[in-house]
C-alpha positions as semicolon CSV with decimal commas, in nm:
position;residue;x (nm);y (nm);z (nm)
1;D;8,865;-8,510;-10,881
2;L;8,618;-8,688;-10,678
3;R;8,831;-9,106;-10,825
4;T;8,960;-9,312;-10,607
5;L;9,338;-9,322;-10,519
6;I;9,485;-9,683;-10,557
7;H;9,835;-9,761;-10,410
8;T;9,892;-10,109;-10,363
9;Q;9,750;-10,445;-10,556
10;A;9,512;-10,561;-10,245
11;E;9,266;-10,167;-10,289
12;W;9,292;-10,244;-10,666
13;E;9,100;-10,626;-10,614
14;A;8,874;-10,443;-10,350
15;F;8,825;-10,154;-10,536
16;K;8,753;-10,299;-10,897
17;T;8,496;-10,599;-10,788
18;L;8,243;-10,265;-10,690
19;Y;8,246;-10,123;-11,087
20;S;8,252;-10,323;-11,398
21;K;8,579;-10,259;-11,599
22;D;8,503;-9,944;-11,788
23;E;8,377;-9,809;-11,427
24;A;8,697;-9,877;-11,274
25;T;8,873;-9,721;-11,515
26;K;8,723;-9,424;-11,525
27;N;8,646;-9,422;-11,101
28;S;9,070;-9,491;-11,023
29;I;9,404;-9,321;-10,995
30;L;9,679;-9,578;-10,957
31;V;9,991;-9,402;-10,790
32;L;10,296;-9,488;-10,864
33;K;10,571;-9,427;-10,531
34;D;10,840;-9,709;-10,671
35;E;10,879;-10,000;-10,833
36;N;10,676;-10,225;-10,613
37;S;10,366;-9,973;-10,737
38;W;10,512;-9,974;-11,132
39;E;10,481;-10,365;-11,076
40;V;10,146;-10,331;-10,940
41;F;10,067;-10,088;-11,236
42;K;10,218;-10,355;-11,493
43;K;9,988;-10,591;-11,377
44;I;9,674;-10,368;-11,389
45;V;9,677;-10,297;-11,758
46;E;9,780;-10,654;-11,838
47;S;9,524;-10,789;-11,695
48;G;9,271;-10,571;-11,928
49;Y;9,302;-10,243;-11,755
50;T;9,432;-10,063;-12,008
51;K;9,286;-9,745;-12,040
52;V;9,377;-9,647;-11,658
53;T;9,505;-9,321;-11,527
54;A;9,873;-9,359;-11,338
55;V;10,043;-9,081;-11,200
56;M;10,368;-9,033;-10,981
57;A;10,379;-8,935;-10,672
58;N;10,818;-8,963;-10,661
59;D;11,073;-8,995;-10,843
60;I;11,152;-9,366;-10,932
61;T;11,454;-9,580;-11,018
62;L;11,332;-9,933;-11,264
63;N;11,609;-10,126;-11,213
64;D;11,501;-10,486;-11,481
65;F;11,340;-10,475;-11,821
66;T;11,102;-10,729;-11,661
67;Y;10,882;-10,409;-11,558
68;R;10,828;-10,311;-11,929
69;I;10,429;-10,223;-12,024
70;N;10,250;-10,350;-12,297
71;G;9,948;-10,255;-12,378
72;F;9,870;-9,927;-12,198
73;A;9,677;-9,669;-12,348
74;G;9,537;-9,485;-12,039
75;E;9,704;-9,144;-11,898
76;F;10,048;-9,173;-11,763
77;D;10,151;-8,844;-11,549
78;G;10,514;-8,755;-11,432
79;C;10,359;-8,455;-11,247
80;G;10,706;-8,353;-11,296
81;H;10,923;-8,669;-11,128
82;T;11,156;-8,873;-11,316
83;L;11,139;-9,223;-11,415
84;T;11,549;-9,345;-11,437
85;L;11,562;-9,669;-11,587
86;K;11,813;-9,918;-11,563
87;Y;11,741;-10,187;-11,856
88;Y;11,905;-10,415;-12,085
89;S;11,713;-10,605;-12,312
90;N;11,875;-10,986;-12,461
91;N;11,711;-11,020;-12,802
92;I;11,362;-10,872;-12,731
93;E;11,281;-10,598;-12,987
94;S;11,092;-10,266;-12,882
95;A;11,331;-10,227;-12,563
96;A;11,094;-9,886;-12,411
97;P;10,904;-9,823;-12,058
98;F;10,601;-9,905;-12,252
99;R;10,696;-10,194;-12,491
100;A;10,395;-10,182;-12,727
101;V;10,113;-9,922;-12,712
102;N;9,753;-9,916;-12,794
103;G;9,726;-9,470;-12,769
104;G;9,766;-9,290;-12,489
105;Y;9,834;-8,911;-12,336
106;F;10,179;-8,903;-12,198
107;H;10,270;-8,605;-12,026
108;N;10,508;-8,389;-11,750
109;L;10,754;-8,654;-11,739
110;T;11,162;-8,687;-11,764
111;V;11,332;-9,069;-11,854
112;A;11,655;-9,060;-11,719
113;G;11,930;-9,352;-11,691
114;S;12,028;-9,623;-11,943
115;I;11,857;-9,863;-12,174
116;T;12,078;-10,086;-12,412
117;S;11,910;-10,345;-12,681
118;T;12,032;-10,632;-12,889
119;A;11,713;-10,567;-13,144
120;K;11,550;-10,313;-13,308
121;F;11,306;-10,043;-13,266
122;M;11,435;-9,955;-12,892
123;G;11,275;-9,608;-12,733
124;G;11,292;-9,386;-12,475
125;L;10,927;-9,425;-12,403
126;I;10,772;-9,609;-12,649
127;G;10,910;-9,920;-12,831
128;L;10,597;-9,969;-13,046
129;V;10,302;-9,816;-13,082
130;N;10,032;-10,073;-13,251
131;Y;9,878;-10,088;-13,562
132;D;9,486;-10,028;-13,487
133;A;9,640;-9,770;-13,188
134;S;9,467;-9,474;-13,100
135;A;9,625;-9,144;-13,152
136;V;9,962;-9,132;-12,937
137;T;10,018;-8,723;-12,736
138;I;10,316;-8,693;-12,568
139;E;10,352;-8,348;-12,385
140;N;10,590;-8,179;-12,156
141;C;10,818;-8,465;-12,173
142;N;11,251;-8,480;-12,174
143;I;11,483;-8,756;-12,265
144;I;11,787;-8,721;-12,077
145;A;11,860;-9,146;-12,086
146;T;12,120;-9,246;-12,326
147;L;11,990;-9,529;-12,548
148;T;12,270;-9,814;-12,656
149;S;12,245;-10,023;-12,923
150;K;12,425;-10,340;-12,978
151;V;12,252;-10,436;-13,295
152;N;12,516;-10,461;-13,583
153;G;12,343;-10,260;-13,902
154;D;11,982;-10,126;-13,890
155;A;11,862;-10,043;-13,512
156;S;11,536;-9,865;-13,612
157;S;11,555;-9,701;-13,263
158;G;11,416;-9,374;-13,155
159;G;11,478;-9,156;-12,881
160;F;11,142;-9,159;-12,840
161;I;10,953;-9,397;-13,018
162;G;11,098;-9,709;-13,180
163;I;10,871;-9,815;-13,396
164;M;10,505;-9,675;-13,521
165;E;10,248;-9,943;-13,730
166;S;10,099;-9,861;-13,996
167;G;9,781;-9,571;-13,989
168;T;9,874;-9,434;-13,652
169;T;9,931;-9,138;-13,533
170;V;10,138;-8,931;-13,269
171;N;10,125;-8,605;-13,195
172;F;10,475;-8,451;-12,977
173;K;10,421;-8,113;-12,773
174;N;10,675;-7,945;-12,608
175;C;10,932;-8,273;-12,597
176;S;11,304;-8,270;-12,627
177;F;11,531;-8,537;-12,607
178;H;11,918;-8,419;-12,486
179;G;12,009;-8,771;-12,394
180;K;12,252;-9,029;-12,526
181;L;12,216;-9,166;-12,890
182;Q;12,464;-9,506;-12,900
183;G;12,599;-9,766;-13,073
184;N;12,910;-9,713;-13,316
185;K;12,752;-10,087;-13,544
186;S;12,376;-9,977;-13,570
187;N;12,208;-9,760;-13,790
188;N;11,857;-9,659;-13,898
189;N;11,821;-9,439;-13,576
190;A;11,660;-9,147;-13,527
191;G;11,615;-8,819;-13,301
192;F;11,224;-8,875;-13,208
193;V;11,093;-9,243;-13,418
194;G;11,292;-9,489;-13,552
195;V;11,025;-9,590;-13,817
196;A;10,730;-9,461;-13,897
197;V;10,603;-9,695;-14,194
198;S;10,319;-9,653;-14,428
199;K;9,999;-9,412;-14,376
200;T;10,163;-9,303;-14,055
201;T;10,124;-8,902;-13,888
202;I;10,354;-8,773;-13,647
203;N;10,342;-8,374;-13,544
204;F;10,572;-8,147;-13,356
205;A;10,469;-7,838;-13,158
206;G;10,770;-7,652;-13,002
207;C;10,993;-8,003;-12,951
208;M;11,353;-8,020;-12,942
209;F;11,626;-8,242;-13,030
210;D;11,938;-8,138;-12,904
211;P;12,113;-8,503;-12,789
212;E;12,500;-8,493;-12,522
213;S;12,627;-8,700;-12,748
214;L;12,535;-8,940;-13,100
215;P;12,796;-9,176;-13,172
216;T;12,579;-9,340;-13,337
217;D;12,439;-9,340;-13,807
218;M;12,123;-9,126;-13,807
219;T;12,071;-9,251;-14,192
220;H;11,763;-9,362;-14,338
């Protein structure tokens, strides 16, 4: 692979001056080692480089919900590492490490820790798949986190994804949920996707829903 490895914001700022936006996206790999490099990743995506490739070089713990990423549509490779969350979302929908995506390929990742949300559409990996998104593929990913909904009523949260908007497609391959879905006053929750609205497609291959505990209402 001849792409340039990017470790810091300074490296990225110098690198992107050499290329157009599309070329910078295609010719770089963001290397994530800790919270600081995750924050660099977030800034790069939210500055418009949404289709970047990011790889985890270590297990990473994110201690704040402000690290959530909006608009990602590239490749995220966990490289067998664990992303541990310590998230509390107060009245912000689609709580997840990737709050909203426009596509993307997510693979080789374990998500641990906890997300607690007072709003709808919480997801262990993705909060929202936007209506104009290209297909999302999630492969060899495992959720062992505890997802706790504080919603009184319809929470529509999912083990992997909170909500898929109209016309979107998600492919799950060799994925599993072994975490906890909690919220004894919430309902309309689901093992993989909280809500898939009209004209959505979900494909499963080799997946398993085997929660450690399930003290919440899964009915729709």
